[in-house]
C-alpha positions in Angstrom: 71.7 -11.7 11.0 69.3 -14.0 12.6 67.0 -11.7 14.9 67.6 -14.4 18.0 71.1 -14.6 17.7 71.4 -10.3 17.4 68.8 -9.2 19.9 67.6 -6.5 17.1 64.4 -7.2 16.7 61.2 -5.7 14.6 58.3 -5.3 17.1 55.4 -6.4 14.8 53.0 -7.2 12.4 49.5 -6.2 11.4 47.1 -7.5 9.1 43.8 -6.8 8.0 40.6 -8.2 5.2 37.2 -6.7 5.4 34.1 -8.1 2.7 35.7 -11.4 2.4 33.2 -14.7 3.6 36.8 -16.5 4.5 38.1 -13.6 6.2 40.1 -15.5 9.2 41.3 -18.2 6.6 42.8 -15.7 4.5 44.1 -13.2 8.1 46.1 -16.9 9.1 47.9 -16.7 5.9 48.3 -13.1 6.2 50.0 -13.4 9.6 51.9 -16.4 8.1 53.9 -14.4 5.8 54.6 -12.0 8.1 56.0 -13.9 10.9 59.2 -12.8 10.6 57.7 -9.6 12.1 57.0 -11.3 15.3 57.8 -14.9 16.6 56.2 -14.0 20.4 52.5 -13.6 20.2 49.6 -13.2 17.5 46.1 -12.9 17.5 43.2 -12.7 15.0 39.8 -10.6 15.7 36.8 -11.6 13.4 33.2 -10.2 12.6 30.4 -11.9 11.1 28.5 -8.4 11.3 27.4 -8.7 14.0 29.4 -9.7 17.3 33.3 -9.9 17.1 35.3 -12.9 18.1 38.3 -13.3 19.1 41.5 -15.9 19.5 44.8 -15.1 20.7 47.8 -16.7 22.2 51.9 -16.8 22.7 53.8 -18.5 20.3 53.7 -19.0 16.4 50.8 -18.3 14.2 50.8 -22.2 13.1 50.6 -23.2 17.1 48.1 -20.4 18.0 45.8 -21.3 14.9 44.9 -24.9 15.0 42.0 -26.0 12.4 39.8 -26.1 15.3 40.5 -23.0 16.5 39.7 -22.1 13.1 36.9 -22.9 12.9 35.6 -21.0 15.2 36.6 -17.9 13.8 33.5 -16.8 11.0 33.2 -13.7 9.6 33.7 -11.3 6.6 36.4 -8.7 8.4 39.4 -9.6 10.3 42.4 -8.1 11.9 45.6 -10.1 13.1 48.7 -9.6 14.6 52.3 -11.2 15.3 54.1 -9.6 18.2 57.5 -9.9 19.2 58.0 -9.0 23.3 60.1 -6.9 25.3 61.1 -7.5 28.4 58.6 -6.9 30.4 56.1 -6.1 27.5 55.2 -10.1 27.7 52.2 -12.1 29.1 48.9 -13.2 27.6 47.2 -10.1 28.4 49.6 -8.0 25.6 49.1 -10.0 22.9 47.3 -8.4 20.0 44.7 -7.5 18.5 42.8 -6.2 22.0 39.8 -6.7 22.0 36.9 -4.7 24.1 33.7 -5.3 24.5 31.2 -2.0 26.0 27.4 -1.3 26.0 27.4 0.6 22.7 29.5 -2.3 20.7 33.2 -4.3 19.9 35.8 -2.6 19.4 39.4 -4.6 18.2 43.1 -2.9 18.4 46.1 -4.4 16.4 49.2 -1.5 16.2 53.0 -1.8 14.8 55.2 0.6 16.1 55.9 2.7 19.7 54.3 5.8 21.1 56.9 7.8 22.7 54.1 9.7 25.0 52.6 6.7 26.0 53.6 6.9 29.3 52.4 10.4 30.4 48.8 9.8 28.0 48.2 6.9 30.3 48.6 9.0 33.8 46.2 11.7 32.1 44.1 8.8 31.4 44.2 7.2 35.1 44.3 9.9 36.9 40.3 10.5 35.2 39.7 7.8 36.0 40.3 4.7 33.3 41.6 1.1 34.5 43.8 -0.7 32.2 43.8 -4.0 31.2 47.3 -4.5 30.2 50.9 -3.0 29.5 50.8 -2.6 25.8 51.1 1.1 24.9 48.1 0.6 22.4 45.3 0.6 25.0 46.1 4.2 25.4 44.3 4.4 22.0 41.3 2.4 23.4 41.3 4.5 26.3 41.2 8.2 24.0 38.4 6.9 21.8 36.1 6.1 24.4 36.6 9.3 26.1 36.3 11.0 23.0 32.9 12.8 23.2 31.7 12.4 19.6 28.7 10.4 18.6 30.4 8.7 15.5 33.1 6.5 15.9 35.3 7.8 13.0 35.2 11.4 14.4 36.6 10.1 17.8 39.2 8.0 16.0 40.4 11.4 14.5 40.1 13.4 17.3 42.4 10.6 19.4 45.0 10.0 16.8 46.6 13.5 17.0 47.2 12.9 21.0 49.9 10.5 20.0 53.5 10.7 19.3 55.7 8.1 18.2 55.4 5.5 15.4 51.9 3.8 14.7 50.1 1.5 11.7 46.8 1.1 13.6 44.0 -1.3 12.2 40.7 -0.6 14.3 37.5 -2.6 13.8 34.0 -3.1 15.0 31.2 -5.1 14.4 30.1 -2.8 10.7 33.9 -1.7 10.1 37.3 -1.3 9.5 39.7 1.6 10.0 43.2 2.3 9.4 46.1 4.7 10.2 49.2 5.6 10.0 51.0 8.5 12.3 51.9 11.2 9.9 55.7 10.6 9.1 54.6 7.1 8.4 57.4 5.7 10.1 55.8 2.1 9.9 55.2 0.3 7.0 51.5 -0.1 5.7 49.8 -0.7 2.4 46.7 -1.2 0.9 45.8 -4.1 -1.6 42.8 -5.5 -3.0 40.7 -9.4 -3.5 38.7 -9.0 -5.4 35.6 -7.2 -3.9 37.9 -7.2 -0.3 40.4 -4.8 1.1 43.3 -5.8 2.7 45.9 -3.6 4.2 48.9 -5.3 6.0 52.5 -4.2 7.1 54.4 -5.4 4.1 53.2 -6.1 0.4 54.4 -10.0 0.2 51.4 -10.7 2.2 49.4 -9.7 -0.4 51.4 -12.1 -3.1 50.6 -15.2 -0.4 46.9 -14.4 -0.3 46.8 -13.5 -4.0 45.8 -9.8 -3.6 46.5 -7.4 -6.0 48.7 -4.2 -4.8 46.5 -0.5 -4.8 49.3 1.5 -2.9 51.2 2.5 0.2 49.0 3.9 2.7 49.7 7.7 3.5 51.2 9.5 6.6 48.4 11.2 8.5 45.7 8.6 6.5 42.6 7.9 7.9 41.2 5.0 6.4 37.1 3.8 6.8 36.6 0.5 5.4 32.6 -0.7 5.6 29.6 -1.8 3.5 29.9 1.0 1.4 33.0 0.7 0.4 36.9 2.8 1.0 36.4 6.3 2.3 40.0 8.2 3.1 40.5 11.5 4.4 43.4 13.1 6.4 43.3 13.5 10.3 46.4 15.0 10.5 48.7 17.0 7.5 51.8 14.8 6.9 55.0 15.8 8.6 57.2 14.8 6.0 57.7 10.9 5.2 60.5 9.2 7.6 60.1 5.8 6.6 62.2 3.2 9.0 65.5 2.8 6.9 65.9 -0.6 8.6 63.2 -1.7 7.0 64.8 -2.2 3.9 68.1 -3.1 5.8 66.9 -5.8 8.0 63.1 -6.2 8.9 61.3 -6.6 6.0 61.3 -9.8 3.7 63.4 -9.6 0.5 59.9 -10.3 -1.9 58.4 -7.1 -0.1 58.2 -3.2 -1.5 57.9 -0.6 0.3 57.2 2.6 -1.1 57.7 1.3 -4.6 61.9 -0.2 -3.8 61.7 -3.9 -4.0 63.8 -4.8 -0.3 66.1 -7.2 -2.3 66.7 -4.6 -5.1 67.7 -2.4 -2.7 70.0 -4.6 -0.4 71.4 -5.3 -3.5 72.2 -1.7 -4.4 73.4 -1.2 -0.7 75.8 -4.5 -1.1 77.1 -2.7 -4.5 77.4 0.7 -3.0 79.8 -0.9 -0.1 81.8 -2.5 -3.2 82.8 1.0 -4.0 83.4 2.4 -0.8 85.4 -0.6 0.5 87.5 -1.9 -2.1 89.4 -5.4 -0.5 91.7 -8.4 -1.7 90.0 -11.4 -0.7 88.8 -14.5 -2.2 85.1 -15.2 -1.6 82.5 -13.3 -0.3 79.7 -14.7 2.0 76.4 -13.0 3.8 75.2 -13.7 7.2 71.8 -15.4 6.9 69.2 -14.3 5.7 68.9 -10.4 5.8 72.8 -10.2 4.6 72.7 -12.5 1.8 71.0 -9.8 -1.0 73.9 -7.4 -0.3 76.5 -10.0 -0.3 75.4 -11.0 -3.8 75.6 -7.6 -4.6 79.3 -7.0 -3.1 80.0 -9.9 -5.3 78.7 -8.3 -8.5 80.5 -5.3 -8.0 83.9 -6.2 -6.7 83.9 -9.5 -9.1 84.7 -11.6 -6.2 82.6 -14.8 -6.1 80.1 -15.1 -3.6 79.8 -18.7 -2.3 77.7 -19.6 1.1 80.1 -20.1 3.6 77.5 -19.9 6.4 74.5 -22.1 6.5 71.9 -21.0 8.6 70.1 -24.7 10.5 66.5 -24.4 9.6 65.1 -26.7 11.8 66.0 -25.2 15.6 63.1 -23.9 17.1 62.5 -21.1 19.6 64.0 -21.8 22.9 62.4 -20.7 26.2 65.6 -21.9 27.5 68.5 -19.0 29.1 71.4 -21.4 28.4 74.1 -21.1 30.7 77.5 -18.0 29.2 79.4 -21.4 28.7 76.7 -23.1 26.2 76.2 -19.7 24.8 78.7 -20.0 21.7 77.3 -23.9 21.1 74.0 -22.1 20.5 75.4 -20.2 18.0 76.5 -23.1 15.9 73.7 -24.6 16.7 71.6 -22.2 14.2 74.6 -21.2 12.2 77.6 -23.3 10.8 80.8 -22.2 8.8 81.6 -24.2 5.4 84.7 -25.6 5.6 85.3 -26.5 2.2 84.1 -23.1 1.1 86.4 -20.9 3.4 89.0 -22.8 4.5 92.4 -21.3 3.2 90.6 -18.5 2.0 90.4 -14.7 2.6 86.8 -14.2 3.7 84.6 -11.2 3.1 81.3 -11.5 5.4 78.7 -9.1 4.4 76.1 -7.9 7.7 73.4 -5.5 7.8 74.4 -4.1 10.8 76.6 -4.5 14.5 74.0 -3.9 17.4 76.2 -5.3 20.5 79.0 -7.1 18.5 79.0 -10.4 20.9 77.6 -12.4 17.9 79.5 -10.6 15.1 82.8 -11.9 17.6 81.6 -15.6 17.8 81.0 -15.7 13.6 84.0 -14.1 13.0 85.6 -17.0 15.2 84.0 -19.9 13.9 84.9 -18.2 10.4 88.8 -18.6 11.4 88.2 -22.0 13.1 87.0 -23.1 9.8 90.0 -22.4 8.1 89.4 -19.3 6.9 93.2 -16.9 7.0 91.4 -13.9 7.0 87.7 -12.4 8.0 87.1 -9.0 6.6 83.9 -7.5 8.0 82.0 -5.0 6.0 78.4 -3.7 7.4 75.4 -2.3 4.6 74.8 0.1 7.1 76.3 2.9 8.9 77.1 2.3 12.9 73.7 2.1 15.2 75.0 4.3 17.8 71.5 5.7 18.9 68.4 3.8 20.7 65.3 3.5 18.6 62.0 4.6 20.3 59.6 4.0 17.4 59.8 0.0 17.7 62.6 -1.6 17.8 63.7 -3.1 20.5 67.0 -0.6 21.4 66.1 1.5 23.5 69.3 2.5 25.8 72.7 3.7 24.3 74.8 0.8 26.5 73.1 -1.7 24.2 74.9 -0.4 21.2 78.4 -1.4 20.6 78.6 1.7 18.1 77.1 3.7 20.3 81.2 4.2 22.6 83.4 2.7 20.5 85.2 3.6 17.7 85.1 1.6 14.4 88.9 0.3 15.2 87.8 -0.5 18.7 85.2 -2.7 17.8 87.0 -4.4 15.3 89.1 -5.7 17.7 86.1 -6.8 19.9 85.0 -9.0 16.9 88.3 -10.1 16.2 88.2 -9.4 12.6 91.0 -8.3 10.2 88.9 -5.2 8.7 85.6 -3.3 9.5 83.8 -1.1 7.5 80.2 0.2 7.7 78.6 1.9 5.1 78.1 5.2 4.9 75.0 7.5 5.6 75.2 9.2 2.1 76.0 5.5 0.3 73.2 4.5 1.6 70.7 6.9 0.9 72.4 6.5 -2.9 71.6 2.7 -2.7 68.0 2.6 -1.2 67.0 4.9 -4.0 64.4 7.2 -2.3 63.2 10.2 -4.1 61.6 12.5 -1.6 63.2 16.0 -1.1 65.4 16.5 1.7 68.3 15.6 3.2 67.0 12.1 4.7 64.8 11.8 1.5 61.7 10.4 3.2 63.9 8.1 5.5 64.1 8.1 9.5 67.9 8.2 9.8 67.4 7.9 13.8 69.5 5.3 15.1 72.5 6.3 12.8 72.3 10.2 12.8 70.5 10.2 16.2 68.4 13.3 14.2 64.8 11.8 15.5 61.7 12.5 13.4 59.5 13.0 16.1 60.0 15.1 19.4 60.9 12.3 22.5 60.1 12.6 25.7 61.6 11.5 28.6 59.5 8.7 29.7 60.6 7.3 26.5 64.2 6.9 27.3 64.6 3.9 27.9 61.1 3.2 25.6 58.2 1.4 27.6 56.2 -1.8 26.6 55.9 -1.7 22.9 53.3 -2.9 20.6 
């Protein structure tokens, strides 16, 4: 479903390249392909081998990086970031990459995820004299690195990373090297590619396709990569605690042309839809999906059920971002600006509406209402994931149970609230089977915390509700 409608948002996307004379330009295109992961702020820091220079701002990639801005960013290495700001976590100072200058040189950081012990570490560091410039948890790592006590940066980074708890995919850059680190559970996606002699790192493999890079492999949980003039060096800074990739990457966040741990996202979503059709046989005339992330699941449902797929809902591609909070009386009109039912398709029909998830339920209710106003005789809502009953503390902006309709309502109560003729969620077992991870264990290498309440890491009191993310 549309992120701006439902309030379920991934926090960030990162992209980095080392060893290419047009590093900034390639990073621009890489960030553009990751724009769906964050639309509130973006930045690029480049290294020409002698100094770090950066530009960032609040807005889209195309808004911040004009032709004139790109002229000033020349170098052979670059890291970039797109960001979604949670409440209280906005502001120019929090836009990444964060860039620090000291007598020993520059340091740039870009981060995807959320540190559940950030507040505790921040309090300790401030008690020891650290002065923070942002409210971002990413800055905690910079202070830990600076206080590391080792002469080599790699050793300071290796010493700092195990102090962090939660989800993190970090890109760290100095004038002479780029480092890449993934948390011991691999909660956020991160992949390595090659572009000629240059190495490329990105949150999603779709970025490699855009810039012409070749996928090499996924970054391993607990792995630290160092990329410099001598090539690539890999070592484990921590033993892997068992892979726990965020399941919502397959269901909602990632682009359908990305591959995560060898599984194509579009194919996984189609399989989720097919599994739904097996678990939920419904008599209906047409199947439709809520653009964009639910289209693949809707196609899968239609293929398995034999009920034709139709474009019963259209997304308006030309509705830009709005910084105006509409009054309650105008909220319904705002939804209609972004989504429109196709009356000629749904009128007089029994409609199966496939969606990826229900968070607060408000948007589902409005869409069901729109379909019925367009003449649908029945609207059956099927969800290609289990109910989201538990908050996420790893980089998704659902940090309290009060935000989640499924945390204190039964399926039947939710059905009544959204006005659907029926409502069914996919089972956890069916979801795991459809995605097809082959990792050992009952979670098959996926984080299921938002569905089951079983978190792969310790959750600190300060993280409830979660603090500033990314």
